[in-house]
C-alpha positions in Angstrom: 6.0 -146.7 -135.4 9.6 -145.8 -135.5 12.9 -147.9 -134.2 13.9 -147.2 -130.8 17.7 -148.4 -131.6 20.1 -145.7 -130.8 19.8 -142.0 -130.2 17.1 -140.4 -131.6 15.6 -136.8 -131.5 12.7 -135.1 -131.7 11.8 -131.1 -131.1 8.9 -128.2 -131.3 9.3 -125.9 -134.0 7.5 -122.5 -134.4 7.7 -118.5 -134.1 7.5 -117.7 -131.4 8.8 -121.1 -129.4 10.8 -120.1 -126.5 7.4 -120.2 -124.5 6.7 -123.7 -125.5 6.1 -126.5 -122.6 6.3 -129.1 -125.4 10.0 -129.7 -124.4 9.3 -130.3 -120.7 6.4 -132.8 -121.6 8.1 -135.0 -124.1 11.7 -135.3 -121.8 9.7 -136.1 -118.9 8.2 -139.1 -121.0 11.4 -139.9 -122.1 12.4 -140.3 -118.7 9.7 -142.2 -117.3 9.9 -144.4 -120.5 13.7 -145.2 -119.9 14.2 -143.7 -123.3 18.0 -142.6 -122.3 19.0 -142.1 -125.7 16.5 -139.6 -126.7 16.2 -135.8 -126.8 13.5 -133.0 -127.5 14.6 -129.8 -128.3 13.4 -126.5 -129.7 13.7 -124.5 -132.9 12.8 -121.0 -133.6 11.6 -121.5 -137.3 9.2 -119.5 -139.3 7.4 -120.6 -142.6 10.4 -119.3 -144.9 13.0 -121.3 -143.0 11.1 -124.7 -142.3 11.3 -126.3 -145.8 15.0 -126.1 -145.4 15.0 -127.5 -141.9 13.1 -130.4 -142.6 15.1 -131.5 -145.6 18.3 -131.5 -143.5 17.3 -133.7 -140.8 19.0 -136.9 -140.7 17.9 -140.6 -139.9 18.5 -140.2 -136.0 14.9 -137.9 -136.2 12.1 -139.7 -134.9 9.1 -136.8 -135.5 8.7 -133.0 -135.1 5.9 -131.1 -133.1 4.9 -128.0 -135.0 2.9 -124.7 -133.3 2.0 -121.6 -134.9 2.6 -120.6 -137.8 3.7 -123.8 -139.2 0.6 -126.3 -138.9 -0.3 -125.5 -142.8 3.0 -124.6 -143.8 4.3 -128.4 -143.0 1.8 -129.8 -145.2 3.6 -129.7 -148.8 6.6 -131.2 -147.3 5.2 -134.4 -146.2 4.5 -137.4 -147.6 1.0 -138.2 -146.0 -1.2 -136.9 -143.5 -4.1 -138.5 -141.7 -7.5 -138.1 -142.1 -7.8 -135.5 -138.8 -5.2 -133.3 -140.3 -6.8 -133.3 -143.7 -10.1 -132.2 -141.9 -8.9 -129.0 -140.4 -6.1 -128.2 -142.9 -3.5 -128.2 -139.9 -0.9 -130.8 -138.8 0.7 -130.5 -135.5 3.0 -133.6 -135.2 4.9 -135.5 -137.8 6.5 -139.2 -137.6 9.4 -140.1 -139.5 9.5 -144.0 -140.3 12.0 -146.3 -140.9 11.7 -146.3 -144.6 12.2 -142.6 -144.6 8.4 -141.2 -145.2 7.2 -138.1 -143.3 3.9 -138.6 -142.0 1.9 -136.0 -140.5 -1.3 -136.0 -137.7 -3.2 -133.5 -136.1 -3.3 -134.6 -132.1 -5.2 -131.2 -131.2 -8.1 -132.7 -131.9 -8.1 -135.9 -130.3 -6.5 -134.3 -127.4 -9.4 -132.0 -126.9 -11.6 -135.0 -126.9 -9.7 -136.8 -124.4 -9.5 -133.7 -121.9 -13.3 -133.3 -122.1 -13.9 -137.0 -121.5 -11.6 -136.9 -118.5 -13.6 -134.4 -117.2 -16.8 -136.1 -117.5 -18.0 -134.1 -121.2 -18.4 -137.4 -123.4 -21.5 -135.8 -125.1 -23.1 -132.4 -125.0 -26.4 -130.9 -126.6 -25.1 -127.8 -127.7 -21.8 -125.6 -127.5 -20.4 -122.4 -128.0 -17.0 -121.0 -129.4 -15.6 -117.9 -128.5 -13.2 -116.9 -131.1 -12.5 -117.8 -134.6 -8.9 -118.2 -135.0 -6.6 -120.9 -136.0 -7.7 -123.1 -132.8 -11.2 -122.9 -133.6 -11.2 -125.4 -136.5 -9.8 -127.8 -134.4 -12.4 -127.0 -131.7 -15.0 -127.6 -134.2 -13.9 -130.8 -135.3 -13.5 -131.9 -131.7 -17.2 -130.6 -131.1 -18.3 -132.9 -134.3 -17.8 -135.8 -132.1 -19.0 -134.5 -129.0 -21.8 -131.9 -129.4 -25.3 -133.5 -130.6 -26.9 -130.3 -131.6 -25.4 -126.5 -132.6 -22.3 -125.0 -132.4 -22.8 -121.2 -131.9 -19.5 -119.2 -133.0 -18.9 -115.9 -131.5 -16.6 -113.8 -133.7 -15.5 -110.5 -134.3 -16.1 -109.8 -138.1 -18.3 -111.2 -140.9 -15.4 -112.9 -142.7 -14.4 -115.0 -139.6 -18.1 -115.8 -139.3 -17.9 -117.5 -143.1 -14.7 -119.1 -142.1 -16.1 -121.2 -139.2 -19.6 -121.7 -141.3 -17.4 -122.8 -143.7 -15.5 -125.1 -141.4 -18.8 -126.4 -139.8 -20.0 -128.0 -143.3 -16.9 -129.2 -144.0 -16.8 -131.0 -140.5 -20.6 -132.0 -140.4 -21.4 -129.4 -137.6 -24.4 -127.0 -137.6 -22.4 -123.7 -136.7 -24.5 -120.5 -135.9 -22.5 -117.4 -136.1 -23.5 -114.4 -133.5 -21.5 -111.3 -133.1 -18.4 -110.9 -130.4 -21.0 -108.4 -128.8 -23.2 -110.8 -127.9 -20.6 -113.0 -126.0 -22.2 -112.9 -122.7 -24.8 -115.1 -124.1 -22.2 -117.9 -124.9 -21.9 -118.4 -121.4 -25.2 -119.9 -120.8 -24.3 -122.9 -123.1 -23.7 -126.3 -121.3 -20.2 -126.2 -122.8 -18.3 -122.9 -123.7 -14.6 -123.3 -125.5 -12.8 -120.5 -125.7 -10.2 -120.2 -128.4 -9.2 -116.6 -127.8 -5.9 -115.0 -126.7 -5.1 -113.8 -123.5 -7.1 -110.9 -122.1 -9.6 -111.2 -124.9 -12.4 -113.0 -122.6 -11.6 -110.7 -119.6 -14.7 -108.3 -120.1 -17.0 -111.5 -119.8 -15.9 -112.3 -116.1 -19.2 -110.6 -114.7 -21.4 -112.4 -116.8 -20.9 -116.0 -115.7 -24.3 -117.5 -114.8 -25.0 -118.8 -111.5 -25.1 -122.4 -112.4 -22.3 -122.3 -115.4 -21.7 -125.3 -117.2 -18.2 -126.4 -118.5 -15.5 -124.3 -119.3 -12.5 -125.1 -122.1 -10.1 -122.3 -122.0 -7.2 -123.5 -124.4 -5.0 -120.9 -122.7 -2.2 -122.3 -120.2 0.0 -118.9 -119.8 -1.4 -116.7 -118.1 -3.0 -119.0 -116.2 -5.9 -119.2 -114.4 -7.7 -116.7 -117.2 -10.1 -114.1 -115.3 -13.0 -116.1 -117.1 -11.5 -119.6 -115.7 -11.4 -118.0 -112.2 -14.8 -116.4 -112.6 -16.1 -119.2 -113.4 -14.5 -121.6 -110.9 -15.5 -119.3 -108.5 -19.2 -120.2 -109.5 -18.4 -123.8 -108.9 -18.3 -124.4 -112.9 -16.0 -127.3 -114.2 -12.7 -125.8 -115.9 -10.7 -127.6 -118.3 -7.5 -125.6 -119.2 -4.9 -125.3 -122.0 -2.9 -127.3 -120.1 -5.2 -130.2 -120.3 -4.9 -129.9 -123.6 -1.4 -129.7 -124.1 -0.9 -132.4 -122.4 -3.6 -134.7 -123.5 -2.1 -134.1 -127.4 1.8 -134.3 -126.3 0.9 -137.9 -124.8 -0.5 -138.8 -128.3 2.8 -137.3 -130.1 4.9 -139.6 -127.7 3.0 -142.4 -128.5 3.4 -141.6 -132.6 6.9 -140.8 -132.2 8.5 -143.7 -130.0 6.1 -146.4 -130.8 5.5 -146.6 -126.8 2.1 -146.7 -125.3 0.5 -145.4 -123.1 2.8 -142.6 -122.5 3.2 -141.2 -118.9 0.1 -138.8 -118.5 0.8 -138.5 -115.1 4.1 -137.6 -115.2 4.1 -135.1 -117.9 1.3 -133.5 -116.4 3.3 -133.2 -113.3 6.2 -131.8 -115.3 3.7 -129.1 -116.9 2.3 -128.0 -113.6 5.9 -127.6 -112.1 7.4 -125.7 -114.8 4.4 -123.3 -114.9 4.8 -122.7 -111.6 8.4 -121.9 -111.7 7.7 -119.4 -114.2 
């Protein structure tokens, strides 16, 4: 927990960063919580610039949010990381304690779980993951607490498949690997998590089954994705990237400010308004 005395600063770092909604969400939380002296900014920072930036922060700083490509690069700069962050080798939240320590955590994983539970997905017998990039490891970590059976990962290369299988072994998840050419089969799973870049799943729009399960598409811009639109048209529940972004930001706000609960509804509303204005 950090002290709330005096002005405090926080920010999101990454490259590219101009698109980030994190300032909108965190500032909405500060306003709702009455934290008038708090500010939250964004900085374009790459891996080379990160050590110097972190070293230059003074005692007014409460915390940092990290996005790509910094989630792994920040780890050597920290005094401690949580078990969740260690399990996926990725930190997206850093809190500066009153005694000057830098503590890293990963709020993407519990954020995913919270977003799923909000839509009634507490447990599932099996799941499919589309893609094998940086977000896929967090998805597997979340599924380790949600999925009671196997997870099938649909990937484009053998190397990616080996990585996903390795993450599964580390996280205690039975991961089965399938080629991306068979990705249409993924849509028959009771829970489908799409971790792919914009446009990557557009070719699957015509393969959505008549009675789909739940789709969790981690993108929030552009939104809705083609797959999400086709899914909703079939009556299937859809969880979007904004849901994930808001839930992980709620946890960051609570960690950085020491105030709980963070105002989920106000943060989501601010995010929706910001996206609608783009």
